[in-house]
Structures are given as C-alpha cells and as structure tokens.
C-alpha positions, 0 to 999 in steps of 0.5 A, a space after each residue: 499499500 506504501 508503495 503506491 503512495 510513493 509511486 503517487 507522490 513521485 508522479 505528483 512531484 515530477 509529472 506536473 510542472 507546479 510545486 507548492 510547499 511551505 518552509 518554516 525557518 527560525 529566521 525573522 521575516 525581516 532576515 529572510 527579506 534581507 537574505 533574499 534581497 542579497 540574490 535578487 535584482 529588483 531593478 526595473 527591466 527595460 525592453 532591450 534586457 527583456 528581449 536580449 536577456 539580463 546580466 547580473 553580478 549577484 551570485 545565484 541571480 534572481 530577478 523579481 520584486 517584493 510587495 510587503 510580505 510577498 515576492 515574485 521572483 524568476 532565476 535570470 536566464 543563463 541559456 535557452 531554457 524558457 521553462 524556468 519556474 516563476 516563484 511566488 512567495 509569502 513570508 508570515 510569522 508564526 509562534 516559533 518560526 517563520 513561514 514562507 509559503 512557496 509556489 513554483 509554476 511555469 510562466 504564462 508564456 510557456 503555457 501559451 506556447 505549449 498550448 499553441 504547440 498542441 493545437 498545431 500538432 492536432 491540427 496538422 496531425 488530423 488535417 490531410 489536404 481538405 478532408 480530415 482523415 485519421 490514419 494510423 500514421 497521423 495518430 502516432 505522429 500527434 501522440 509522439 510529439 504530444 509526448 515529446 513536447 510534455 517531456 521537454 517541458 516538464 524535464 527542464 522545469 524540473 531542472 531549474 526547479 531543483 536549482 531553486 529548491 536548493 537556493 531556497 534551502 541555502 537561503 531560508 535555512 528551513 527546520 522540520 518537525 521530528 517525532 518528539 515535536 521539537 523543531 531540528 535543523 534540516 540539511 
C-alpha cells in the first residue's frame, strides 16, 4: 500500500510542472527578506533587457520584486531554458518560526506556447488536404509529438526547479518537525 503512495507522490512531484511547499525557518521575516534581497535583482527591466537577456553581478541571480510580505521572482536566464519556474512566495510570522509559502509554476508565456504547440500538432495530425482523415500514421505522429513536447517541458522545468529548491533551502535555512515535536535544523 505504501509503494502506491510513494509512486503517486513521485508522479505528483515530477510529472506536473507545479510545486507548492511551506518552509519553516527560525529566521525572522526581516532576516529572510534581507537574505533574499542579497540574491534578487529588483531593478526595473528595459525593453532591450527583456528581449536580449539580463546580466547581474549577484551570485545565484534572480530577478523579481517584493510587495509587502509577498515576492515574485524568477531565475535570471543563463541559457535557452524558457521553462524556468516563476516563484511566488509569502512570508508570515508563526509562533516559533517564520513560514514562507512558496509556489513554483511555469511562466504564462510557456503555458501559452505549449497550448499553441498542442493545437498545431493536432491540426497537422488530423488535417490531410481538405478532408479530415484519421490514419494510423497521423495518430502516432500526434501522440509522439505531444509526448515529446510534454517531456521536454517537464524535464526542463524540474531541472530548474531543483536549482531553485536548493537555493531556497540555503537562503531560508528551513527546519522540520521531528517525532518529539521539537524543531530541528534540516540539512
């Protein structure tokens, strides 16, 4: 029974390009904000930097903004991966810790391009001249290309999400609850 739970968790973790987690840290909300700001470039982007890319002198560079206790950041592109997750977070104070609720999702432009890609593939796969015919080749072609696009998207998203999770663990210094209900530092 536990193996199906584990398989379900693995599928949920890696098959869907979406991540939601709440980190608990012994750092105060202001300390977390300052630590994140050390790695985040909050300058407004010009049209040229949006098109041709952004460079930053900060290590583990992210771009984004803070608004109150919420932030929205994204890793600065250092390659061709457009499936870098957008990280949405909210910092709230709790009793013994500070909670940072994090959601990572695909950028809307990547989702839109994926939907257009699927639509074009289905149109090409089903269209044969002026009549719509479902040949065996068309069906296999469409299925292969849809699976290929899905795999490329999820693999590149998970690759970038793993980098971001390491970054957040290093910056936030999360703690976890052990069996005796004491907070311990997680490595």
